[in-house]
C-alpha positions as a Markdown table, in Angstrom:
| # | Residue | x | y | z |
|---|---|---|---|---|
| 1 | Met | -10.6 | -27.6 | 9.8 |
| 2 | Ser | -13.2 | -24.9 | 7.5 |
| 3 | Pro | -10.8 | -22.4 | 6.2 |
| 4 | Pro | -11.4 | -18.2 | 7.1 |
| 5 | Leu | -14.1 | -16.8 | 6.1 |
| 6 | Val | -12.3 | -13.8 | 4.0 |
| 7 | Ser | -14.1 | -10.8 | 3.7 |
| 8 | Val | -12.8 | -8.6 | 0.2 |
| 9 | Val | -13.5 | -4.6 | 1.2 |
| 10 | Ile | -13.7 | -2.9 | -2.3 |
| 11 | Val | -13.7 | 1.2 | -2.0 |
| 12 | Thr | -15.3 | 2.7 | -5.1 |
| 13 | Trp | -16.3 | 6.4 | -6.0 |
| 14 | Asn | -18.0 | 6.6 | -9.0 |
| 15 | Gly | -15.5 | 3.4 | -10.7 |
| 16 | Arg | -18.7 | 1.4 | -11.9 |
| 17 | Pro | -17.2 | 0.9 | -15.1 |
| 18 | Leu | -13.9 | -0.6 | -13.7 |
| 19 | Leu | -16.2 | -3.1 | -11.6 |
| 20 | Glu | -18.3 | -3.5 | -14.5 |
| 21 | Arg | -14.7 | -4.9 | -15.6 |
| 22 | Phe | -13.2 | -6.4 | -12.7 |
| 23 | Leu | -15.8 | -7.5 | -9.9 |
| 24 | Pro | -16.9 | -10.5 | -12.0 |
| 25 | Ser | -13.6 | -11.7 | -11.5 |
| 26 | Val | -13.3 | -11.5 | -7.8 |
| 27 | Leu | -16.8 | -13.1 | -7.9 |
| 28 | Ala | -15.8 | -16.1 | -9.9 |
| 29 | Thr | -12.9 | -16.6 | -6.7 |
| 30 | Asp | -12.4 | -20.3 | -6.2 |
| 31 | Tyr | -11.6 | -19.7 | -2.8 |
| 32 | Pro | -14.8 | -21.5 | -0.4 |
| 33 | Ala | -15.4 | -19.1 | 1.8 |
| 34 | Leu | -15.5 | -15.6 | 0.1 |
| 35 | Glu | -17.6 | -12.7 | 1.0 |
| 36 | Val | -17.6 | -9.5 | -0.9 |
| 37 | Val | -18.3 | -6.0 | 0.2 |
| 38 | Val | -18.1 | -2.7 | -2.3 |
| 39 | Ala | -17.6 | 0.3 | -0.2 |
| 40 | Asp | -19.6 | 3.2 | -2.1 |
| 41 | Asn | -18.2 | 6.4 | -1.5 |
| 42 | Ala | -21.2 | 8.8 | -2.6 |
| 43 | Ser | -20.9 | 7.6 | -5.7 |
| 44 | Glu | -23.1 | 9.9 | -8.8 |
| 45 | Asp | -23.0 | 7.1 | -10.7 |
| 46 | Gly | -25.5 | 4.9 | -9.6 |
| 47 | Thr | -23.0 | 2.4 | -7.9 |
| 48 | Ala | -25.2 | 1.3 | -5.6 |
| 49 | Ala | -28.4 | 1.1 | -7.2 |
| 50 | Trp | -26.2 | -1.0 | -10.4 |
| 51 | Leu | -24.7 | -3.3 | -7.5 |
| 52 | Ala | -28.1 | -4.0 | -5.9 |
| 53 | Glu | -29.6 | -5.4 | -8.7 |
| 54 | Thr | -26.9 | -6.9 | -10.8 |
| 55 | Tyr | -25.1 | -8.7 | -7.6 |
| 56 | Pro | -27.6 | -9.0 | -4.6 |
| 57 | Asp | -25.2 | -11.2 | -2.8 |
| 58 | Val | -22.3 | -8.8 | -2.6 |
| 59 | Val | -23.0 | -6.4 | 0.1 |
| 60 | Val | -23.3 | -2.7 | -0.4 |
| 61 | Val | -22.0 | -0.1 | 1.8 |
| 62 | Arg | -23.1 | 3.1 | 0.6 |
| 63 | His | -21.4 | 6.4 | 2.6 |
| 64 | Ala | -22.8 | 9.4 | 2.9 |
| 65 | Glu | -19.4 | 11.2 | 1.7 |
| 66 | Asn | -16.2 | 10.5 | -0.1 |
| 67 | Gly | -13.6 | 9.7 | 2.3 |
| 68 | Leu | -11.1 | 8.5 | 0.2 |
| 69 | Phe | -9.5 | 5.0 | 0.7 |
| 70 | Ala | -8.7 | 5.3 | 4.0 |
| 71 | Lys | -12.1 | 5.6 | 5.7 |
| 72 | Gly | -14.1 | 4.6 | 3.1 |
| 73 | Asn | -12.4 | 1.3 | 3.4 |
| 74 | Asn | -12.4 | 1.4 | 7.9 |
| 75 | Asp | -16.4 | 2.4 | 7.7 |
| 76 | Ala | -16.6 | -0.8 | 5.6 |
| 77 | Val | -15.3 | -2.7 | 8.1 |
| 78 | Pro | -17.8 | -3.3 | 10.7 |
| 79 | Ser | -20.4 | -4.2 | 7.8 |
| 80 | Ala | -17.7 | -7.3 | 6.6 |
| 81 | Ser | -18.2 | -10.8 | 8.8 |
| 82 | Gly | -14.6 | -12.1 | 7.7 |
| 83 | Asp | -12.1 | -12.9 | 10.5 |
| 84 | Val | -9.7 | -12.0 | 7.5 |
| 85 | Leu | -10.1 | -8.8 | 5.5 |
| 86 | Cys | -9.2 | -8.2 | 2.1 |
| 87 | Phe | -8.5 | -4.9 | 0.8 |
| 88 | Leu | -8.9 | -4.9 | -2.9 |
| 89 | Asn | -8.7 | -1.9 | -5.4 |
| 90 | Asn | -11.9 | -1.6 | -7.5 |
| 91 | Asp | -9.3 | -1.9 | -10.5 |
| 92 | Val | -8.1 | -5.5 | -9.7 |
| 93 | Glu | -8.4 | -7.9 | -11.7 |
| 94 | Val | -7.9 | -11.4 | -10.3 |
| 95 | Pro | -7.5 | -15.3 | -11.2 |
| 96 | Pro | -9.5 | -17.3 | -9.6 |
| 97 | Ser | -7.0 | -19.2 | -7.2 |
| 98 | Trp | -5.4 | -16.0 | -6.3 |
| 99 | Leu | -6.9 | -15.8 | -2.6 |
| 100 | Thr | -6.2 | -19.4 | -1.4 |
| 101 | Pro | -2.3 | -18.7 | -1.3 |
| 102 | Leu | -2.8 | -15.5 | 0.3 |
| 103 | Val | -4.7 | -17.1 | 3.1 |
| 104 | Ala | -2.5 | -19.7 | 3.4 |
| 105 | Ala | 0.4 | -17.5 | 4.4 |
| 106 | Leu | -2.1 | -17.4 | 7.3 |
| 107 | Asp | -1.0 | -20.7 | 9.1 |
| 108 | Asp | 2.0 | -19.0 | 10.5 |
| 109 | Pro | 0.4 | -17.0 | 13.3 |
| 110 | Glu | 3.1 | -14.6 | 13.2 |
| 111 | Val | 1.9 | -13.0 | 9.9 |
| 112 | Val | -0.5 | -10.5 | 10.6 |
| 113 | Ala | -0.7 | -9.2 | 6.7 |
| 114 | Val | 0.5 | -10.7 | 3.2 |
| 115 | Gln | 0.2 | -9.4 | -0.7 |
| 116 | Pro | 0.0 | -11.3 | -4.0 |
| 117 | Lys | 2.9 | -10.3 | -6.1 |
| 118 | Leu | 1.3 | -7.3 | -8.3 |
| 119 | Leu | 1.5 | -7.4 | -12.2 |
| 120 | Gln | 0.3 | -5.1 | -15.0 |
| 121 | His | -2.6 | -5.2 | -16.1 |
| 122 | Gly | -2.2 | -4.7 | -19.6 |
| 123 | Asp | 1.2 | -6.1 | -19.7 |
| 124 | Arg | 0.9 | -9.4 | -17.1 |
| 125 | Thr | 5.3 | -9.3 | -17.9 |
| 126 | Arg | 6.3 | -6.7 | -15.5 |
| 127 | Phe | 5.5 | -5.4 | -12.1 |
| 128 | Glu | 2.9 | -2.8 | -11.3 |
| 129 | Tyr | 3.9 | 0.0 | -9.6 |
| 130 | Ala | 1.7 | 0.1 | -6.8 |
| 131 | Gly | 3.2 | -3.4 | -5.2 |
| 132 | Ala | 4.8 | -5.5 | -7.5 |
| 133 | Ser | 6.7 | -8.5 | -5.1 |
| 134 | Gly | 6.5 | -6.5 | -1.5 |
| 135 | Gly | 7.7 | -3.3 | -0.2 |
| 136 | Phe | 10.3 | -1.7 | 2.0 |
| 137 | Leu | 11.6 | 1.5 | 2.9 |
| 138 | Asp | 15.1 | 3.2 | 2.9 |
| 139 | Ala | 16.6 | 4.7 | 5.8 |
| 140 | Phe | 15.0 | 8.5 | 4.8 |
| 141 | Gly | 11.5 | 6.8 | 4.6 |
| 142 | Tyr | 11.6 | 6.2 | 1.0 |
| 143 | Pro | 9.6 | 3.2 | -0.5 |
| 144 | Phe | 10.7 | 1.1 | -3.2 |
| 145 | Thr | 10.2 | -2.6 | -4.0 |
| 146 | Arg | 11.2 | -6.0 | -5.6 |
| 147 | Gly | 10.4 | -5.1 | -8.9 |
| 148 | Arg | 10.2 | -1.4 | -8.8 |
| 149 | Ile | 12.5 | 1.4 | -7.8 |
| 150 | Phe | 11.2 | 4.8 | -8.1 |
| 151 | Asp | 9.5 | 5.0 | -11.7 |
| 152 | Thr | 11.6 | 1.7 | -13.2 |
| 153 | Leu | 9.9 | -1.6 | -13.1 |
| 154 | Glu | 11.2 | -4.3 | -14.2 |
| 155 | Pro | 10.4 | -7.0 | -16.4 |
| 156 | Asp | 8.9 | -10.4 | -13.9 |
| 157 | Ile | 11.1 | -13.3 | -15.0 |
| 158 | Gly | 10.5 | -15.2 | -11.4 |
| 159 | Gln | 13.6 | -13.4 | -9.9 |
| 160 | Tyr | 11.1 | -11.9 | -7.0 |
| 161 | Asp | 8.9 | -15.5 | -7.0 |
| 162 | Asp | 10.0 | -16.5 | -3.5 |
| 163 | Ala | 7.9 | -15.8 | -0.6 |
| 164 | Arg | 9.5 | -13.9 | 2.4 |
| 165 | Asp | 9.1 | -11.1 | 4.7 |
| 166 | Val | 8.5 | -7.8 | 3.3 |
| 167 | Phe | 8.4 | -4.1 | 5.7 |
| 168 | Trp | 5.0 | -3.5 | 3.9 |
| 169 | Ala | 2.6 | -4.9 | 1.5 |
| 170 | Thr | 0.5 | -2.9 | -0.8 |
| 171 | Gly | -2.6 | -1.5 | -0.2 |
| 172 | Ala | -4.0 | -2.3 | -3.6 |
| 173 | Ala | -4.4 | -6.1 | -2.2 |
| 174 | Leu | -3.9 | -6.7 | 1.0 |
| 175 | Leu | -4.8 | -9.1 | 3.0 |
| 176 | Val | -4.7 | -8.9 | 6.7 |
| 177 | Arg | -6.1 | -10.5 | 10.2 |
| 178 | Arg | -8.9 | -8.3 | 11.3 |
| 179 | Glu | -8.5 | -8.3 | 14.8 |
| 180 | Ala | -4.9 | -7.3 | 13.9 |
| 181 | Phe | -6.2 | -4.5 | 11.8 |
| 182 | Glu | -9.0 | -3.5 | 14.6 |
| 183 | Ser | -6.1 | -3.6 | 17.2 |
| 184 | Ala | -3.8 | -1.1 | 15.1 |
| 185 | Gly | -6.3 | 1.2 | 14.6 |
| 186 | Gly | -7.3 | 0.4 | 10.4 |
| 187 | Phe | -5.8 | 2.9 | 8.2 |
| 188 | Asp | -5.3 | 6.5 | 9.5 |
| 189 | Glu | -7.6 | 8.3 | 7.7 |
| 190 | Ser | -5.7 | 11.3 | 8.4 |
| 191 | Phe | -3.5 | 10.4 | 5.8 |
| 192 | Gly | -6.6 | 10.5 | 2.9 |
| 193 | Met | -4.9 | 8.3 | 0.3 |
| 194 | His | -1.2 | 7.7 | -0.1 |
| 195 | Met | 1.2 | 5.8 | 1.7 |
| 196 | Glu | -1.9 | 4.5 | 4.6 |
| 197 | Glu | -1.1 | 1.3 | 4.0 |
| 198 | Ile | 3.4 | 1.6 | 4.7 |
| 199 | Asp | 1.7 | 2.8 | 7.9 |
| 200 | Leu | -0.7 | 0.4 | 9.2 |
| 201 | Cys | 2.1 | -2.2 | 8.0 |
| 202 | Trp | 4.7 | -0.3 | 10.0 |
| 203 | Arg | 2.3 | -0.3 | 13.0 |
| 204 | Leu | 1.4 | -4.1 | 12.8 |
| 205 | Gln | 5.1 | -4.9 | 13.3 |
| 206 | Arg | 5.5 | -2.5 | 16.3 |
| 207 | Ala | 2.9 | -4.4 | 17.6 |
| 208 | Gly | 4.6 | -7.5 | 16.8 |
| 209 | Gly | 3.6 | -8.9 | 13.8 |
| 210 | Arg | 5.2 | -9.9 | 10.6 |
| 211 | Ile | 4.5 | -8.6 | 6.9 |
| 212 | Arg | 4.4 | -11.4 | 3.8 |
| 213 | Val | 4.8 | -11.5 | 0.1 |
| 214 | Glu | 2.9 | -14.8 | -1.5 |
| 215 | Pro | 4.3 | -14.4 | -5.4 |
| 216 | Ala | 2.5 | -18.0 | -5.8 |
| 217 | Ser | -0.5 | -15.6 | -5.9 |
| 218 | Glu | -0.7 | -12.5 | -9.0 |
| 219 | Val | -3.1 | -10.3 | -9.2 |
| 220 | Tyr | -3.3 | -7.8 | -12.1 |
| 221 | His | -3.6 | -3.7 | -11.4 |
| 222 | Leu | -4.4 | -1.1 | -13.8 |
| 223 | Gly | -3.5 | 1.6 | -11.6 |
| 224 | Gly | -3.9 | 5.6 | -11.8 |
| 225 | Ala | -7.8 | 4.8 | -10.8 |
| 226 | Ser | -7.6 | 7.2 | -8.2 |
| 227 | Leu | -4.8 | 9.7 | -9.4 |
| 228 | Pro | -2.4 | 8.9 | -12.6 |
| 229 | Gln | 0.9 | 9.0 | -12.8 |
| 230 | Gly | 2.5 | 12.2 | -12.9 |
| 231 | Asp | -0.5 | 13.9 | -10.9 |
| 232 | Pro | 1.0 | 16.4 | -8.9 |
| 233 | Arg | -1.5 | 15.3 | -6.2 |
| 234 | Lys | 0.2 | 12.8 | -5.6 |
| 235 | Met | 3.4 | 13.8 | -5.1 |
| 236 | Phe | 1.9 | 15.9 | -2.4 |
| 237 | Tyr | -0.3 | 12.9 | -0.6 |
| 238 | Asn | 3.5 | 11.1 | -0.6 |
| 239 | Ile | 5.4 | 13.9 | 0.8 |
| 240 | Arg | 3.1 | 14.8 | 3.7 |
| 241 | Asn | 2.2 | 11.3 | 4.6 |
| 242 | Gly | 5.9 | 10.0 | 4.3 |
| 243 | Leu | 6.6 | 12.6 | 6.6 |
| 244 | Val | 3.8 | 12.0 | 8.9 |
| 245 | Met | 3.9 | 8.5 | 8.8 |
| 246 | Leu | 7.9 | 9.2 | 10.1 |
| 247 | Ala | 6.7 | 11.2 | 13.2 |
| 248 | Lys | 4.4 | 8.6 | 14.1 |
| 249 | Asn | 6.7 | 5.8 | 13.8 |
| 250 | Leu | 10.4 | 6.8 | 14.6 |
| 251 | Pro | 11.9 | 7.5 | 17.5 |
| 252 | Ala | 12.1 | 10.9 | 18.0 |
| 253 | Ala | 16.3 | 11.1 | 18.2 |
| 254 | Glu | 15.9 | 8.9 | 14.8 |
| 255 | Ala | 13.3 | 10.9 | 13.5 |
| 256 | Arg | 14.9 | 14.0 | 14.2 |
| 257 | Arg | 17.8 | 12.8 | 12.4 |
| 258 | Val | 16.0 | 11.6 | 9.4 |
| 259 | Phe | 13.9 | 15.0 | 9.4 |
| 260 | Arg | 17.3 | 16.8 | 8.3 |
| 261 | Ala | 18.4 | 14.5 | 5.8 |
| 262 | Arg | 15.2 | 14.8 | 4.2 |
| 263 | Arg | 15.2 | 18.2 | 4.6 |
| 264 | Val | 17.9 | 18.3 | 1.7 |
| 265 | Leu | 16.5 | 14.9 | -0.4 |
| 266 | Asp | 13.3 | 17.1 | -0.2 |
| 267 | Ala | 14.6 | 20.2 | -1.7 |
| 268 | Val | 17.2 | 18.3 | -4.3 |
| 269 | Ala | 14.0 | 17.0 | -5.6 |
| 270 | Thr | 12.4 | 20.1 | -6.1 |
| 271 | Thr | 14.7 | 21.8 | -7.5 |
| 272 | Arg | 15.1 | 19.1 | -9.8 |
| 273 | Ala | 11.3 | 19.4 | -10.7 |
| 274 | Trp | 11.8 | 23.2 | -11.4 |
| 275 | Val | 14.7 | 22.8 | -13.2 |
| 276 | Gly | 13.0 | 20.2 | -15.6 |
| 277 | Gly | 10.1 | 22.7 | -16.1 |
| 278 | Asn | 7.7 | 20.7 | -13.6 |
| 279 | Arg | 6.6 | 23.3 | -11.5 |
| 280 | Ala | 3.2 | 22.0 | -10.0 |
| 281 | Glu | 5.2 | 19.1 | -8.9 |
| 282 | Ala | 7.9 | 20.9 | -7.4 |
| 283 | Asp | 5.1 | 23.5 | -6.1 |
| 284 | Ala | 3.4 | 20.2 | -4.7 |
| 285 | Ile | 6.8 | 19.0 | -2.8 |
| 286 | Arg | 7.0 | 22.2 | -1.3 |
| 287 | Arg | 3.1 | 22.2 | 0.0 |
| 288 | Gly | 3.7 | 18.4 | 1.1 |
| 289 | Arg | 6.5 | 19.8 | 3.5 |
| 290 | Arg | 4.5 | 22.4 | 4.5 |
| 291 | Glu | 1.7 | 20.7 | 5.9 |
| 292 | Ala | 3.4 | 17.9 | 7.3 |
| 293 | Leu | 5.5 | 20.0 | 9.6 |
| 294 | Ala | 2.1 | 21.2 | 10.8 |
| 295 | Arg | 0.8 | 18.0 | 11.2 |
| 296 | Ile | 3.9 | 16.4 | 12.9 |
| 297 | Ala | 3.9 | 19.5 | 15.3 |
| 298 | Gln | 0.7 | 17.5 | 17.0 |
| 299 | Val | 2.4 | 13.9 | 17.0 |
| 300 | Ala | 3.3 | 11.9 | 20.0 |
| 301 | Pro | 6.4 | 10.1 | 18.9 |
| 302 | Pro | 6.3 | 6.4 | 20.1 |
| 303 | Arg | 7.8 | 4.8 | 22.7 |
| 304 | Asp | 8.5 | 1.1 | 21.8 |
| 305 | Glu | 11.2 | -0.4 | 23.7 |
| 306 | Val | 12.3 | -2.0 | 20.9 |
| 307 | Pro | 12.0 | 0.3 | 17.9 |
| 308 | Val | 11.2 | -0.8 | 14.7 |
| 309 | Leu | 13.8 | 0.7 | 12.0 |
| 310 | Pro | 12.8 | 1.1 | 8.4 |
| 311 | Pro | 15.5 | -2.4 | 6.8 |
| 312 | Tyr | 16.8 | -0.6 | 4.3 |
| 313 | Arg | 19.5 | 1.7 | 5.7 |
| 314 | Gly | 21.3 | 2.8 | 2.7 |
| 315 | Ser | 19.4 | 5.5 | 0.6 |
| 316 | Ile | 17.6 | 4.4 | -2.1 |
| 317 | Val | 17.5 | 8.0 | -3.7 |
| 318 | Leu | 21.4 | 8.0 | -3.8 |
| 319 | Asp | 21.4 | 4.4 | -5.2 |
| 320 | Ala | 18.8 | 4.9 | -8.3 |
| 321 | Phe | 20.1 | 8.9 | -9.2 |
| 322 | Val | 23.6 | 8.7 | -8.3 |
| 323 | Arg | 24.8 | 4.8 | -8.9 |
| 324 | Gly | 22.0 | 3.6 | -11.1 |
| 325 | Leu | 21.0 | 0.9 | -9.2 |
| 326 | Arg | 17.5 | 0.6 | -10.8 |
| 327 | Arg | 16.8 | -3.0 | -9.9 |
| 328 | Phe | 16.0 | -4.8 | -6.5 |
| 329 | Ser | 18.5 | -7.1 | -7.5 |
| 330 | Asp | 21.3 | -4.8 | -7.8 |
| 331 | Leu | 21.1 | -3.0 | -4.3 |
| 332 | Pro | 23.9 | -4.3 | -1.9 |
| 333 | Gly | 22.9 | -6.7 | 0.9 |
| 334 | Ser | 24.8 | -5.6 | 3.1 |
| 335 | Arg | 23.3 | -2.4 | 3.7 |
| 336 | Phe | 19.9 | -4.3 | 4.7 |
| 337 | Ala | 19.7 | -4.5 | 8.6 |
| 338 | Ser | 20.3 | -7.7 | 10.3 |
| 339 | Gly | 17.8 | -10.1 | 10.0 |
| 340 | Trp | 16.7 | -9.0 | 6.6 |
| 341 | Arg | 18.2 | -9.9 | 3.7 |
| 342 | Arg | 18.0 | -8.4 | -0.1 |
């Protein structure tokens, strides 16, 4: 049987230096049925012309405006030919054999999306912030990964090398069945950037699919190409989009319970930032909540017969900042819902 055609979709905005650095590794992929699509979000650095001249086999999609990550990817998909899509950040370096294990994970018809192990580009012995070895949500909607809890990044010593189901896969390197992606409606363009891959993975699971991590594939992420760590806009997007995501995917009664707790937890985070002298972060949390509440008023709660809830039923905030649990392997297995494991 012929391998499925995979369309690697890379969104970029004024990222020609990153493409010059990392695109050659993507084009050196040894997978036999590969298409590379670069979605240019109205760059002003000559990206599209450079690509056309330097890499004529790359499909270049020129967007009229910068639609950020979500819209930039969605609008590029119609120009992709593959039955399998791989959304890849423009600051990711890949080894030649990275794609084959990911595609093999789709041999299971229930699996609709999969990510590789994500390591830091500058230190390949340590997990990278954006996705590490697969992501989870706690009971209150805070994300964490195997290999990263908040800002604590673990060294990779093989402790999370098992292929397994996860709750979400990183948008930095996300392989997904095209049919499932389109049926789910793609990325939520109202998010702009941040949390959109978690929202997508949640919706894919609500439709009956499974999400996997396949650490036999590993890639190297520079990180911070869109927004660097510490930029208050990152906090703003995470707070706003995270709350909207909860409203979209949780049953109404559960969402009300979670929002009551989040009001307290987000207030603590705001106070912590303010006392620590980071007023920009405190303002970002407040603005994120304010915008989220305005949007949530327009969101209809899901009516799933069997709701899909975040698998970690504890609070990762309390675990990390009160109990001092900073490694995924430290988390009590009893706090994972039935059918999930640490």
